[in-house]
N, C-alpha and C positions, 0 to 999 in steps of 0.2 A: 882200808883198801882203797887204792886210788882208782879213779875213773878216767879213761882216756877221752880227750876231747873228740867230738865228732869230726870225721875226716872232712877236710875242705870247708869246715864251718865258716871261716872268715869270708870265703868266696861264695857263700850261698845265703845271703840275707833274704828274708822273706820278700818276695816280689811286691806284695802290697805295701809293706813298710817302706820300701825303696821310693815309692811314688809320693809319699807324704809331702816332702818339700816342694815338689812340682805342683801338687794339688793345692797347697797353700798359696803359691804364687798365682795360680789360675783363679782361685777364689777372690784374690785381691784385685786382679788386673784384667779380667774378662768382663766386659760390660753386659748389661741385660740383653742386648741385641746381638751378643756373640762376637763383638769386635775386641781386639786385644789392645790394651792401653800400653803401647810401647814406651811412652814417656815414663809412666809409672814403673814399668818393668825395668827400665834403665836405672831407676833409683835403687832397685833391688838386684842389680846385676851380680853382686857378690853371692847372693843366695842361689841365683841361677847357675853361676859358674861352679859353685860348690856342688850343686846337684849333678851337673854334667861331669865334673871330676869324679864323683862317686861311682859313675858308671864304668870307669876304667877298671874297677875291681870286680865287676859283675860278669859272670859267665853264664848267660842264659842258654840252657841246653835242654833238648827234648827229654833226656833221661831224667832230669831233675824237676822240670817244670811242666805244667799242663799246657795244652795248646792255647787255652785262653790266657794263661799267664804270659806266655810268649807273645801272643798277639797284642795284648794290652801293653806289655813292656815296649815293644817296637813302635807302637803308635805314639806312646808318650815320649820315647826317645826322639823320634822324628820331629814331633811338635816342639819340644824344648830346643832341639838343635836348630830348627828353622827360626824360632823366635830369637835365639842367641845370635844367629847370623845377621838378623835385621838390626838388633840393638848395637852390635859391634860396628855397624855401618850407618847408623841412624844420624840424621834424618835421610830417608830415601822415599821417593814417591811410589816406588814399586820394588818388590823383591828382585825382579828381573834386572833392575839397574845395578845390582851389586856385582862387582867384579873383584875377585881375589887375586892379588899379584903373586905369581910364582916365578921360579927360575926360568921357566920356558915361556912365560907370557902371563896370560890372565885366565882364570877359571870362572865359570858361572857358579851361582850359589847352589845349583843342583849337582854339580860335578866335583866341587871342592870338598876336601875333608871337613866334615861338619861336627863329628863326634868320635870319641874313642870308647869302645865297649870291650871290656876284657882284654885290653891291649891291642885290639885291632881297630884300624881307622875305617870309618864309613862316610860316604857321601849321602845326601838326601835321596838321590836316585837309587843308590844301592839298597838303602833301607826300604824304599817303596817297592822295588823289584822283589826283594825278599818277602815282604808281606804279601804281594800279589801271587807270587809263585808258591809260597808255602801254604797259604790259607784259602785262596780262591773265594774271597768274601768281598763282593763289590761295595759293601757298606763302609769299608775302610776309607773310601774316597770322600765320605762326608764326615770323617773323623780326623783326617790329616790336615795339618795347618799348612796350606799352600801359600799363605801370606797374601791372598788376593781377596778383593772386595766381593768378587762373584763366587768365591768358594763358600762352602757351608759355614755358617756361624760356629764359633768355637764353643766347646763345652766348658763350663766354669769349674771343672774338676778333672783330675786325672782319670784315665781309664783303669779299672781294676777287674781282675778275673771274676769275682762274684757278681758284679753288675754288668759285665761286658756286653752281653747280648741285649740287655735292656738299654744300655747306653747307646749302642750302635743302632738299634731300632728307633730310639728316640731321636737321634741325630738325623737318620734317614727321613723319618716322618716330618720332622721340623723343616728340613731343607726342601723336601719335595712339595710340601703343601704351602710353602711361602711364595706368594705371587711375585715377590722381588727376585726370586731365583727360577721358578718354574710356573707356567700357567697351564692348568689342566682343565679340560672339559671332556665330556664323554666322546665327542667326535674329533677333538683336536688337542694335540700336545705341543706346547712350546717349552722345550726342555733346555736346561743348562747344558752348555758345551762340555761339561764334565762327562755327560753320558756319551757324547760323541768321541771325545778324546780317549775314553777307556771303554769303547764299544766292545772290545774283545772280552772284557770282564763281565759285561751285562748280557752277552749272548745275542743271538739273532732277534729280530723284531718280536716274535711271539714270546720269547723269554724276557725281553725287556719290558713288554707290556704286563706280563705276569708279575714281574718284580714291582713295577709301579703300582699295580692293583693291590699288592700286599700292604701298601702304605698310603695310597691316595684316599683322601676323604671323599672324593667323587669318583665312582668307578669309571674306568676307561673302556671303550668298546674295542673289540679286536680289529675293527677296520679304521680306527682313529688315525688321522694323519699326524706326522711328526715333523717338526722343524726345530732347529737348534738356535738358541739365543747367542748373541755376542757375549764374550767373556771379558770382564774388566780385571786387569792385573794391577789396578790401583791397590795400594797397601791396605790391608784389613785393619788399619789402626783405628783408634777412637775417633780421630778427626782426620779426614783425607788430606794429604799434602798435595799442593800443586807441583807441577814439574819444576817451577822456579825455586821451590823449597828443597828440592832433592839434592842437598849439599852433602859433603862428606863421603862421597862415593870413593871406593878404592879401585 
């Protein structure tokens, strides 16, 4: 008696298995302080390209995947696509220096097509907006690879649904309690500009303070003053490049 193959089986690989090639690259090329070794990744660009190409066959859908599988998938996709944009234009001093030539002019790295998933093209901004609107989880801002020295350090592994909440909590706590990014005291907060840029995701001041107190090693008082630190868009590479080294821009 013959058995029919599961419907759409080729288009439904296990979400966790999908991430193994990206996880292997992160383990190799993310430093202990959470910076990405783009020079090392450049040597492995074939593996990165193959991983991104594999996403063309993936159709992540709410009917087949859990919310955590979807969230982890899109975080990983964003991070790999952002890293790929940098190495395709490396060396650059800042991800914002990248300009992609098109028929009508030039596109920023945020608006250009960065990845194809299931036959559909996405920019980094489209993926970020999808994550924000679908999940309403401000922790994603400490998981996404914004390519910036002032953004949260990168995790040296892919995000996966079984560990996702633990990974996001870990990233948030690591970023929030590191004085290189945020300086917290009971009476005064000097916060990363990420909190200001995405204020809508963190809520009004009482909600923001409640969020911070979930992760802060030092409890913050309700009347604490808040100011925002300047944000460096220098590349989050292993070694910062000076502007004079930012060659090869498109």
